[in-house]
Residue frames as qw, qx, qy, qz and C-alpha x, y, z in Angstrom:
[[0.699, -0.400, -0.089, -0.586, 100.52, 80.73, 65.54],
 [0.183, -0.392, 0.833, -0.344, 101.22, 78.77, 68.74],
 [0.414, -0.111, -0.890, -0.154, 100.09, 75.24, 69.17],
 [0.632, -0.473, -0.020, -0.613, 97.02, 74.56, 71.28],
 [0.268, 0.100, -0.897, 0.338, 97.48, 72.62, 74.59],
 [0.553, -0.514, -0.461, -0.466, 94.33, 71.43, 76.24],
 [0.015, 0.190, -0.669, 0.719, 93.77, 72.10, 79.98],
 [0.579, -0.329, -0.500, -0.553, 90.40, 70.30, 80.02],
 [0.685, -0.383, -0.594, 0.174, 91.02, 68.62, 83.46],
 [0.482, -0.418, -0.312, 0.705, 92.55, 71.75, 85.02],
 [0.183, 0.669, 0.357, 0.625, 90.80, 74.65, 83.33],
 [0.357, -0.904, -0.196, -0.132, 90.00, 76.53, 86.55],
 [0.707, -0.483, 0.108, 0.506, 93.68, 76.16, 87.74],
 [0.512, 0.248, 0.325, 0.756, 94.85, 77.61, 84.51],
 [0.037, -0.812, -0.290, -0.506, 92.36, 80.57, 84.57],
 [0.525, -0.847, -0.081, 0.020, 93.47, 81.22, 88.24],
 [0.424, 0.724, -0.462, 0.288, 97.17, 81.09, 87.18],
 [0.649, -0.589, 0.429, -0.220, 97.84, 78.67, 90.12],
 [0.935, 0.062, 0.326, 0.126, 99.15, 75.95, 87.88],
 [0.165, 0.854, -0.422, -0.255, 102.70, 76.20, 86.46],
 [0.108, -0.348, 0.912, 0.190, 103.52, 72.58, 85.81],
 [0.860, 0.206, 0.055, -0.463, 101.70, 69.91, 83.71],
 [0.423, -0.265, 0.852, 0.159, 102.49, 66.37, 82.78],
 [0.684, 0.487, -0.154, -0.521, 101.94, 65.06, 79.27],
 [0.768, -0.024, 0.618, 0.167, 102.26, 61.77, 77.62],
 [0.601, 0.574, 0.350, 0.433, 103.88, 63.38, 74.61],
 [0.043, 0.997, -0.030, 0.058, 104.83, 66.94, 73.62],
 [0.819, -0.290, 0.147, 0.472, 108.49, 65.68, 73.51],
 [0.513, 0.550, 0.214, 0.623, 109.30, 68.35, 70.90],
 [0.181, -0.957, -0.118, -0.192, 108.85, 71.29, 73.29],
 [0.634, 0.065, -0.271, 0.722, 111.89, 73.24, 74.41],
 [0.253, -0.636, -0.340, 0.645, 112.38, 76.23, 76.75],
 [0.048, -0.338, 0.218, 0.914, 111.24, 79.41, 75.18],
 [0.057, -0.306, -0.821, -0.478, 108.43, 77.77, 73.08],
 [0.339, 0.069, 0.218, -0.912, 105.05, 79.63, 73.26],
 [0.096, -0.255, -0.944, -0.184, 101.91, 77.58, 73.52],
 [0.410, -0.286, -0.105, -0.860, 98.26, 78.53, 73.62],
 [0.112, 0.113, 0.907, -0.389, 96.36, 76.99, 76.63],
 [0.460, -0.152, -0.410, -0.773, 92.84, 76.07, 75.60],
 [0.651, -0.219, 0.403, -0.605, 89.87, 74.66, 77.42],
 [0.740, 0.004, 0.671, 0.049, 89.73, 71.63, 75.19],
 [0.185, 0.563, -0.517, -0.617, 90.94, 70.91, 71.74],
 [0.200, 0.046, -0.932, -0.298, 89.72, 67.36, 70.99],
 [0.066, -0.425, -0.892, 0.137, 86.17, 65.97, 71.07],
 [0.188, 0.268, 0.131, -0.936, 84.55, 69.19, 70.17],
 [0.439, 0.524, 0.717, -0.138, 80.90, 68.79, 69.08],
 [0.337, 0.471, 0.503, 0.642, 79.79, 70.18, 65.74],
 [0.037, -0.870, -0.203, -0.448, 79.69, 74.02, 65.89],
 [0.601, -0.756, -0.015, 0.260, 81.85, 74.13, 69.11],
 [0.453, 0.779, -0.256, 0.350, 84.93, 76.24, 68.83],
 [0.699, -0.063, -0.428, 0.570, 88.20, 76.08, 70.77],
 [0.290, -0.931, -0.135, -0.177, 88.21, 78.45, 73.77],
 [0.524, 0.454, -0.402, 0.598, 91.56, 80.08, 74.45],
 [0.641, -0.681, -0.311, 0.170, 92.72, 80.36, 78.00],
 [0.240, -0.926, 0.241, 0.161, 96.00, 82.18, 77.60],
 [0.691, 0.569, -0.403, 0.192, 99.56, 82.04, 76.32],
 [0.766, -0.599, 0.217, 0.082, 102.28, 80.25, 78.17],
 [0.392, 0.740, -0.544, 0.045, 106.05, 80.15, 77.72],
 [0.948, -0.140, -0.262, 0.110, 107.83, 76.87, 78.34],
 [0.320, -0.854, 0.395, -0.113, 110.43, 77.18, 81.09],
 [0.114, -0.464, 0.878, 0.016, 111.69, 73.58, 81.22],
 [0.892, 0.084, -0.204, -0.394, 110.89, 70.07, 80.24],
 [0.074, -0.472, 0.872, -0.102, 112.13, 66.73, 81.48],
 [0.753, -0.043, -0.577, -0.314, 111.25, 63.04, 81.06],
 [0.178, -0.296, 0.780, -0.522, 110.41, 61.13, 84.18],
 [0.223, -0.268, -0.931, -0.106, 108.19, 58.27, 85.28],
 [0.399, -0.600, -0.352, -0.597, 104.64, 59.32, 86.18],
 [0.741, -0.576, -0.345, 0.021, 105.05, 57.86, 89.63],
 [0.575, 0.059, -0.244, 0.779, 108.10, 60.11, 90.35],
 [0.151, -0.742, -0.192, -0.625, 105.70, 63.08, 91.14],
 [0.365, -0.083, -0.614, 0.695, 106.45, 64.73, 94.49],
 [0.148, -0.736, -0.591, 0.295, 104.21, 66.67, 96.88],
 [0.164, -0.541, 0.121, 0.816, 106.13, 69.87, 95.89],
 [0.011, 0.002, 0.670, 0.742, 105.17, 69.24, 92.25],
 [0.072, -0.594, -0.797, -0.080, 101.52, 68.73, 93.20],
 [0.103, -0.716, -0.241, 0.648, 101.55, 72.31, 94.57],
 [0.026, -0.371, 0.471, 0.800, 102.92, 73.46, 91.07],
 [0.055, -0.238, -0.866, -0.437, 100.29, 71.30, 89.43],
 [0.349, -0.222, 0.103, -0.905, 97.73, 73.23, 91.63],
 [0.784, -0.251, -0.475, -0.311, 96.62, 70.08, 93.37],
 [0.056, 0.502, -0.670, 0.544, 98.11, 70.54, 96.78],
 [0.674, -0.232, 0.427, -0.557, 95.36, 68.44, 98.54],
 [0.939, 0.236, -0.182, -0.170, 96.05, 65.41, 96.33],
 [0.665, -0.507, 0.519, 0.177, 98.64, 62.83, 97.39],
 [0.096, 0.534, -0.708, -0.452, 101.18, 61.56, 94.86],
 [0.217, 0.059, 0.974, 0.033, 99.55, 58.21, 94.94],
 [0.399, 0.614, 0.560, -0.389, 96.09, 59.66, 94.17],
 [0.303, 0.739, -0.246, -0.549, 97.37, 61.78, 91.33],
 [0.004, 0.313, -0.891, -0.328, 99.19, 58.68, 89.71],
 [0.292, 0.282, 0.904, -0.132, 96.03, 56.59, 90.17],
 [0.380, 0.703, 0.237, -0.553, 93.89, 59.37, 88.62],
 [0.280, 0.663, -0.473, -0.508, 96.08, 59.66, 85.53],
 [0.099, -0.176, 0.964, 0.172, 96.51, 55.97, 85.13],
 [0.374, 0.443, 0.782, -0.231, 92.73, 55.44, 85.13],
 [0.376, 0.761, 0.116, -0.515, 92.10, 58.35, 82.76],
 [0.266, 0.717, -0.526, -0.372, 94.95, 57.69, 80.35],
 [0.991, 0.071, 0.066, -0.093, 95.10, 53.86, 80.77],
 [0.528, 0.618, -0.511, 0.279, 98.85, 53.79, 81.36],
 [0.794, -0.259, -0.454, 0.311, 101.04, 52.03, 83.98],
 [0.404, -0.899, -0.097, 0.141, 102.29, 54.07, 86.99],
 [0.576, -0.456, 0.330, 0.593, 105.93, 54.05, 85.65],
 [0.587, 0.648, 0.399, 0.276, 104.94, 55.34, 82.27],
 [0.439, -0.102, 0.059, 0.891, 107.33, 57.99, 81.03],
 [0.075, 0.904, 0.418, -0.049, 105.76, 61.48, 81.20],
 [0.416, 0.440, 0.013, 0.796, 106.92, 64.88, 79.99],
 [0.337, -0.701, -0.425, 0.464, 107.10, 67.17, 83.01],
 [0.331, 0.559, 0.270, 0.711, 106.52, 70.66, 81.57],
 [0.280, -0.598, -0.349, 0.665, 107.10, 73.81, 83.62],
 [0.295, 0.558, 0.414, 0.656, 105.79, 77.04, 82.17],
 [0.087, -0.394, -0.340, 0.849, 105.01, 80.74, 82.93],
 [0.295, 0.772, 0.562, -0.038, 102.03, 82.82, 81.88],
 [0.382, -0.059, 0.257, 0.886, 102.79, 85.54, 79.36],
 [0.094, -0.434, -0.400, -0.802, 99.46, 87.35, 78.92]]
């Protein structure tokens, strides 16, 4: 059974299959070829709520880099082409409460279902 990876902040991009890269503060164990179940959200479910699957993905590559190393090209792969690198970093820093140079796992994947 594949692990669940939440796409709560980018559910529509996942559903539209326009997102092929995600950044995570963790998931360091992933390696190319691993299969993961994308889900709407997996934490903070209210009593009676169930996990909503979005689809299976296969990991293509992973690499460790500072959050603020994101490029405009990667924002297209993140399905956020109208967001500047600075805006993206500020958003994640405020949501996750991390510094801009925090190491992040850049995960590239492909849809398999």
